[in-house]
C-alpha positions as CSV (number, residue, x, y, z in Angstrom):
1,S,59.7,13.0,-74.1
2,W,60.4,12.0,-70.5
3,N,64.0,11.0,-69.6
4,N,65.5,12.4,-72.8
5,N,68.1,14.1,-70.6
6,H,69.3,10.7,-69.4
7,Y,69.4,9.3,-72.9
8,V,71.5,12.4,-73.9
9,H,73.9,11.6,-71.1
10,L,74.2,7.9,-71.9
11,T,75.0,8.6,-75.6
12,G,77.4,11.5,-74.9
13,A,75.2,13.8,-77.0
14,S,74.7,17.5,-76.5
15,G,71.1,18.1,-75.5
16,Q,69.1,21.3,-76.2
17,P,65.9,21.5,-74.2
18,V,63.1,23.6,-75.8
19,F,61.0,25.3,-73.1
20,C,57.4,25.5,-74.2
21,R,54.5,27.7,-73.1
22,P,50.8,27.2,-72.4
23,E,50.0,29.4,-75.4
24,S,51.1,26.5,-77.6
25,R,49.7,23.9,-75.2
26,F,53.3,23.2,-74.2
27,M,54.3,22.1,-77.7
28,P,57.4,23.5,-79.5
29,T,56.8,25.8,-82.4
30,R,58.6,26.0,-85.7
31,E,60.1,29.4,-84.7
32,Q,61.6,27.9,-81.6
33,L,63.1,25.0,-83.4
34,L,64.5,26.7,-86.6
35,P,67.7,28.1,-85.0
36,L,68.4,24.7,-83.3
37,L,68.1,22.5,-86.4
38,P,71.5,23.2,-88.0
39,G,73.9,20.6,-86.6
40,A,71.3,18.7,-84.8
41,R,71.0,14.9,-85.3
42,L,67.7,14.1,-83.6
43,L,64.6,16.1,-83.0
44,C,62.3,14.5,-80.3
45,L,58.6,15.2,-80.3
46,N,56.0,13.7,-78.0
47,S,52.2,13.8,-78.8
48,P,50.0,13.2,-76.8
49,L,52.3,14.9,-74.4
50,N,53.6,13.7,-71.0
51,P,53.3,15.7,-68.8
52,A,50.8,18.1,-70.3
53,G,48.1,15.8,-71.6
54,T,47.9,17.9,-74.8
55,T,48.4,17.1,-78.5
56,I,50.2,18.9,-81.3
57,E,48.1,20.8,-83.7
58,S,48.2,20.0,-87.5
59,D,49.5,23.5,-88.5
60,L,52.2,23.4,-85.9
61,L,53.4,20.0,-86.8
62,L,53.2,20.8,-90.5
63,G,55.5,23.8,-90.0
64,I,58.0,21.6,-88.1
65,C,57.9,18.9,-90.8
66,E,58.6,21.5,-93.5
67,A,61.5,22.8,-91.5
68,V,63.0,19.3,-91.1
69,L,62.7,18.7,-94.8
70,A,64.3,22.0,-95.7
71,E,67.2,21.3,-93.3
72,N,67.7,17.8,-94.8
73,E,67.5,19.0,-98.4
74,G,70.4,21.4,-97.6
75,R,72.4,18.6,-95.9
76,E,71.9,16.3,-98.8
77,R,73.3,18.9,-101.2
78,R,76.3,19.3,-98.9
79,G,76.8,15.6,-98.4
80,E,76.0,15.8,-94.6
81,R,74.2,13.3,-92.4
82,P,70.4,13.9,-92.1
83,L,68.4,15.1,-89.1
84,Y,66.0,12.5,-87.8
85,L,62.7,13.1,-86.1
86,M,61.8,10.8,-83.2
87,Y,58.0,10.8,-82.8
88,D,57.1,9.4,-79.4
89,H,53.4,8.7,-79.6
90,I,53.0,6.0,-77.0
91,Y,49.7,7.7,-75.9
92,W,48.3,8.0,-79.4
93,M,45.4,5.6,-78.6
94,L,44.3,7.8,-75.7
95,T,42.9,10.9,-77.3
96,F,39.6,12.5,-76.4
97,G,36.7,14.6,-77.7
98,G,37.4,15.9,-81.2
99,T,41.1,15.4,-80.9
100,V,42.6,13.4,-83.9
101,H,46.1,12.0,-83.6
102,I,48.4,13.1,-86.4
103,T,51.9,12.0,-87.5
104,P,54.5,13.7,-89.6
105,P,54.2,11.3,-92.7
106,Q,50.4,11.9,-92.6
107,L,51.0,15.6,-93.2
108,V,54.2,15.4,-95.3
109,A,54.8,12.0,-96.9
110,E,58.5,12.8,-97.5
111,T,59.2,12.9,-93.7
112,A,58.9,9.1,-93.6
113,R,62.5,8.9,-94.6
114,Y,63.5,10.6,-91.4
115,T,60.8,9.7,-88.9
116,V,61.3,7.1,-86.2
117,F,58.1,6.2,-84.3
118,V,58.3,5.0,-80.7
119,D,55.4,3.1,-79.2
120,G,54.5,0.5,-76.7
121,I,51.8,-1.2,-74.7
122,S,52.4,0.2,-71.2
123,K,50.1,3.2,-71.5
124,A,47.2,2.4,-73.9
125,F,46.8,-1.1,-72.4
126,A,47.6,-0.2,-68.7
127,A,50.6,-2.5,-68.8
128,T,53.1,-0.3,-67.1
129,G,55.0,-3.2,-65.5
130,L,55.7,-5.0,-68.7
131,R,57.6,-2.3,-70.7
132,V,57.1,-3.9,-74.1
133,G,57.9,-1.3,-76.7
134,F,58.6,-1.1,-80.4
135,A,59.9,1.3,-83.0
136,V,59.1,1.9,-86.7
137,G,61.4,3.9,-89.0
138,P,63.8,3.9,-91.9
139,S,65.2,0.4,-92.4
140,D,68.8,1.4,-92.0
141,V,68.1,3.1,-88.7
142,I,66.0,0.3,-87.3
143,A,68.7,-2.2,-88.3
144,R,71.3,-0.3,-86.2
145,M,68.9,0.0,-83.3
146,S,68.3,-3.7,-83.4
147,A,72.1,-4.4,-83.4
148,I,72.5,-2.2,-80.3
149,L,69.6,-3.8,-78.4
150,G,70.9,-7.3,-79.3
151,H,74.1,-6.6,-77.3
152,M,72.5,-4.8,-74.3
153,G,71.2,-7.8,-72.5
154,A,68.2,-6.0,-71.2
155,W,64.8,-6.1,-72.9
156,A,61.3,-7.3,-72.4
157,P,61.1,-11.1,-71.8
158,R,60.1,-13.2,-74.8
159,P,56.8,-14.4,-73.3
160,E,55.7,-10.7,-72.9
161,Q,56.8,-10.0,-76.5
162,V,54.8,-13.0,-77.9
163,A,51.8,-12.1,-75.8
164,T,52.0,-8.5,-77.2
165,V,51.9,-9.8,-80.7
166,G,48.8,-11.8,-79.9
167,L,47.2,-8.8,-78.4
168,L,47.9,-6.6,-81.4
169,D,46.8,-9.3,-83.8
170,D,43.4,-9.3,-82.1
171,G,42.0,-6.2,-83.7
172,P,38.3,-6.4,-82.5
173,G,39.4,-7.3,-78.9
174,M,42.1,-4.6,-78.8
175,H,39.7,-1.9,-80.0
176,E,36.9,-3.0,-77.6
177,W,39.4,-2.7,-74.7
178,S,40.6,0.6,-75.9
179,R,37.1,2.1,-76.3
180,E,36.1,1.2,-72.7
181,F,39.5,2.2,-71.2
182,R,39.6,5.5,-73.1
183,R,36.0,6.3,-72.0
184,G,37.0,5.9,-68.3
185,I,40.1,8.0,-68.5
186,E,38.3,10.8,-70.4
187,S,35.5,10.8,-67.8
188,R,38.0,11.2,-64.9
189,L,40.0,13.8,-66.7
190,T,36.9,15.8,-67.6
191,L,35.6,15.6,-64.0
192,L,39.0,16.9,-62.6
193,H,39.2,19.7,-65.2
194,R,35.7,20.9,-64.5
195,G,36.3,20.8,-60.8
196,L,39.4,22.9,-61.1
197,Q,37.6,25.3,-63.4
198,A,34.9,25.7,-60.7
199,L,37.6,26.6,-58.1
200,K,38.9,29.2,-60.5
201,V,35.5,30.7,-60.8
202,L,35.5,31.1,-57.1
203,G,38.6,33.2,-57.3
204,L,41.1,30.6,-56.1
205,P,44.6,30.5,-57.7
206,V,43.9,27.6,-60.0
207,E,44.0,27.1,-63.7
208,S,43.8,24.0,-65.9
209,V,44.2,23.1,-69.6
210,A,41.5,21.1,-71.2
211,P,42.7,17.5,-71.6
212,Q,43.3,16.2,-75.2
213,G,45.1,12.9,-74.6
214,A,47.2,10.6,-72.3
215,I,46.2,10.2,-68.7
216,Y,47.3,13.7,-67.5
217,L,45.8,17.0,-66.8
218,T,47.9,20.2,-66.8
219,A,47.0,22.4,-63.8
220,R,48.4,25.6,-62.4
221,F,48.4,26.3,-58.7
222,H,49.8,29.8,-58.1
223,P,49.2,30.9,-54.5
224,F,52.6,32.5,-54.5
225,G,53.1,35.2,-51.9
226,R,50.4,33.8,-49.6
227,R,51.0,32.1,-46.2
228,T,49.9,28.8,-44.9
229,P,48.1,28.6,-41.5
230,E,51.5,27.7,-40.1
231,G,53.0,30.9,-41.5
232,V,55.0,29.4,-44.3
233,L,55.3,31.8,-47.3
234,L,54.7,29.9,-50.5
235,Q,57.3,31.0,-53.1
236,T,58.2,27.9,-55.1
237,N,56.5,25.0,-56.9
238,E,58.0,22.6,-54.4
239,Q,56.5,24.5,-51.5
240,V,53.1,24.5,-53.2
241,R,53.4,20.7,-53.9
242,R,54.3,19.9,-50.4
243,Y,51.5,22.1,-49.0
244,L,48.8,20.5,-51.2
245,L,50.1,17.0,-50.4
246,E,50.3,17.5,-46.6
247,T,47.1,19.6,-46.2
248,A,44.8,18.2,-48.8
249,A,46.3,14.8,-49.6
250,F,46.4,16.0,-53.2
251,A,49.4,14.8,-55.2
252,A,50.8,17.0,-58.0
253,V,54.1,16.7,-59.9
254,P,55.8,20.0,-60.7
255,F,56.9,20.5,-64.3
256,Q,60.4,20.8,-63.0
257,A,60.4,17.0,-62.8
258,F,60.2,17.1,-66.6
259,G,62.9,19.7,-67.3
260,A,61.0,23.0,-66.8
261,I,62.9,25.7,-65.0
262,D,60.3,28.4,-64.2
263,E,58.6,28.7,-60.7
264,D,55.3,29.5,-62.3
265,G,52.9,26.9,-60.7
266,W,52.5,24.4,-63.5
267,F,51.9,20.8,-62.4
268,R,51.0,17.4,-63.8
269,L,48.0,15.6,-62.4
270,S,47.5,12.0,-63.2
271,V,44.2,10.0,-63.1
272,G,45.8,6.7,-63.9
273,A,45.3,5.3,-60.4
274,V,42.2,7.1,-59.1
275,G,38.5,6.7,-59.7
276,E,35.7,9.3,-60.0
277,A,34.9,9.0,-56.4
278,D,38.5,9.8,-55.4
279,I,38.4,12.9,-57.5
280,E,35.1,14.1,-56.1
281,A,36.4,13.6,-52.6
282,A,39.7,15.4,-53.3
283,L,38.2,18.6,-54.8
284,P,36.7,19.8,-51.5
285,R,39.9,19.1,-49.7
286,L,41.8,21.1,-52.3
287,Q,39.3,24.0,-52.1
288,A,39.6,24.1,-48.3
289,A,43.4,24.1,-48.5
290,L,43.5,27.0,-50.9
291,E,40.8,29.0,-49.0
292,V,42.8,29.1,-45.8
293,L,45.8,30.7,-47.3
294,A,46.4,34.3,-46.2
């Protein structure tokens, strides 16, 4: 999840990033996590994923759930504190095509004892300025979370909370909004993905991962080793980002902004504030910018 590095710092914890690859749609695997579980107190998963716009597959999540249960069974025998699983699924209402959102307790009921769900209205209801969120989990954990929040002095104003309750109580209205909102996002993401795939067919250094959820598309721009018309040699993600922005008015966020370390050309593209006309106008500019590289 985004900003976990800051939460680690604020709590004085010891963070252990897990660097994921496109082969697993930028999701962690059971094999990656197994050596990290002993001694860990919280495992953070995010699906649909920011920044990748991908979702975790059932078999992958099942393996992780089984590993968490096995770890906790051993801890229970030894009288140790359990490992909890924070499941950040704030984009769960924004899934596309045949993608079905899944959760740990759906796959393995016993994980409900250890799962803390994090959700909110800012994404699925386009309410980014309100920041009304909520959590669901084991009663003892939620009680302690509530106690901490009660002494922080910073939370969503009560009118926003009351309005959110009214929204969530209106099932038909909520789902009607969601259906139309999701249709628009999926249309824009699909248009952008197809446009990038067309550039790839032309032999340009572009890749993209088919969108599954959220409002993001994962794209790879890898013109490394080529020079701009001004003679600048493109060697890093930041150089590529700046070139695309200044030459094509095309904004892309390097995965380094989300904790990645490799200079391999992966970027997050967002369709949250653009329309189809904007995307159609941007693709020729992007093509022209890539074609003039030498």
